N, C-alpha and C positions, 0 to 999 in steps of 0.2 A: 682228752681227758675231760670233758664236760661233763659226763655222766658221774665223775667222782664228785663234782660240786654239789650235785642233787643229794646223792647219797650221804655225804658229810653233813651238809644241812640237816637231814633227816637224823642222822645219829645225835647232833648236838641236842637234839630235843628231848633226849632221855635224861639230861642231866638232872639228879634228882633235886626237889625241892620240898624239905619236910618239915615239919613243926613235930612238937613234943607228941602231939596226936598221931603221927604217922610211924609208921615200922622204921626203926633204926638199928641196923646190924651191931650184934653184941661189941664187935671191935672198933664199931663206929666208923666203918669204911665200907664202902661197896665198889667192886671192882667187875668189869664186864670186857669181853673180847669182842671185837669187831670182825666178822668172818666173811668173805667172800670167796667164792671159787674153792671152798675148804680150805683157806689159808688166813690166818690170823694176819689182819693188816693194820691193825690199832687197838688201843686200849682207852677205857673211860674209867677214871678213878674219881671216887667223891669222897672226902673227909667230913665227917659230921662235928664240929668243933662247939663247945659250949661256953660262952664267953657272958659271964655273969647271969643275966635273964633271958639272953638271945642265943639263938642257935645259928650258927654260920654254916653254910656249905661251899667247902673250896673244892671245886671240880678241875678236872684238867682232862682234855680230849688231845689224844697225839696220834696222828694218822702219818704211816710212812709206807709209801707204795713203791714197789720195785719192778722194774721190768729186766729180766735177765740179769738180776743183780746190780742192775743200775737204778738209782733213785729216780722216781719219775713223777715223784708227787708227794709233797709234805703239807700237813694241815696242823695248826695249833690253836687251842683255845683254852683259856683261864679264866673262871668265873667265880665271884663270892656272893653268894645270896644269904642275908640276913633276915631271920624270921623272929618275931617276939610276940609272945603268948597267942601262938597259932595263926599269927598275922605276918603276912609278907610285907616288909617294911623298907628294904632297900636292895640294890643289886650294883655292881661293879664288875665290868667284863670287857674283855677284848678277844676279837675275832680276827684271825688272819688266814685268808685263802689263798695266799702266795700267789694272787693276782693283782689287779688293780682294788680288789674290794678288802677294805680293812675297817672293822667296826668296832667303835669304844661303845660300849653299851652302860648306861648309868641310870640311876632310877631311885627316888625316894618318895616315901608318904609324908605329904606336908600339907597341913593346913585343910585336911579332909580331902584331899585329893592325891593320886599318884603321877608325880611329874617324872617323864622318862624321856631318855634323849637315845637316837640311834639313826637307824637307816633312813627314816621319814623325818628327822629333825627332833625336835620339843613337841612331846604328846603330853595332854591333860587328861588322865583317865580316871575311872572310878576308883576310889580307894580301896575297894574289896576285890579287884583285880586280882587273880592269881597267874603265876607263870606256866608257861607251856611246858612241863616236865612230867615225862612220862610215869618216873617214880610215885609222884604223888597222885594216888588212884582218884583223888577228889576232882582231878580235872575231867573225868569223866561225865560228871556232873552240869558242868558249866556250858555255856553258849559261846562265850567269849574269852579268849586267854590272851596274856601277854609273852609273845615270842622273845625269849632272852638272849637269843644269837643275835638277832638284827635290832631288837628294839621295836619291833610293829605288833599290831594287834591282828588276830585272827578269829575269825568264826569257826568254830568246830561243829562236827556231827558224829556220833558215837552209836554203835551198834552191838549190843550183847549177844553172843554166840553160844551155842552150846558148849559146856564144859569138857575140857579136853586133856587127856593124860600127856605130859611130856616127860622126858627123861633129862636130867641134869646132873651131872656129877655123880652117875650111878644110883641117883635116886629117881624113882617114879611117883609122879604127883599129879593130882587131880587138880587142874588149874582153872581159874575162869579165863575165858577167852573174849576179846572185843575186836571190832575193827574202829579204827578212828581216821577221820578226814577234817581236813581244814582247808581254808580259802587261801587262795594264789594272791599274792602281793604284785602289783604291776612292774616292781622292779625284781621280782624273782626272774632266776635266769630258766626256771623249768615248774612245771606244774608240782603242786604238793602231792608224793605219793600216798596212797593208803596203806595204813600200818595194820598188822595184827599183833596184839599185845596180848602176853599172858600172866597172870598174877596168881600168887598162893598166899594166901592169908594177908591179902592186900598188899604184899611185896611183890615188885616187878622182878620176874626171872627172865623173860626172854621177849623179845619183839622181832619182825622181820617185815620186809617189804622189798618191793620191785621198783627199779627206777623205770619210768617210762619210756627213756630212751636205752634202756639196757634189759629188757625183760626177760632174757634168758637166765639172768643171774640174780638169785635172791640174796638180799643182804640179812644176815643175823647179826643181832647183838644178843649175848648172853652172858649170865653171871657165872664168873671163873671162880669164885671163893663161896658158893653155896656149901653149905654143911648141914 
């Protein structure tokens, strides 16, 4: 089941991180299906919660893979990110890979730095760092991002491709298309896969990638509540 770890790691990175300047669905909720071999194997849901002057994103990723109707792999992650005046100020999250890896992720903007803990222990980061969350299209402008699944830093590279027509929930849309790559951490169990991302009016609609250890199968993450 090793390839499942890599694609689940990849999926997690789409958990949204928005501020008032970024698109928020009218019902303040975004939901994605996770698809492999034409089967839905999981769901990612994020709720956008306004608390006074802050915006809190409460995201849950639930994966349940079955083989011959027998549970073969389960995965769960819950994350809460807080933004204030378009600035990322804190995170509280937990990731359970159902093996020896469990990560408690915390982070807070304090005294001009962002103090975070995760897989690499305590990190003192630039106060302007933003999370590696694909919903926030501004990540495509950055060079370094905070991986909120493991609590580490990754360097990234992005390439703009030709706009592409995609179909989602019977709607045909001309979407902006990008490829996205990031560096590998020595503790990662596999290389960071290349993603293809589709945005429409700055809103993430779809992403795809192939696990280097499972190149025959494409993982698709697509909005199931698009209207």
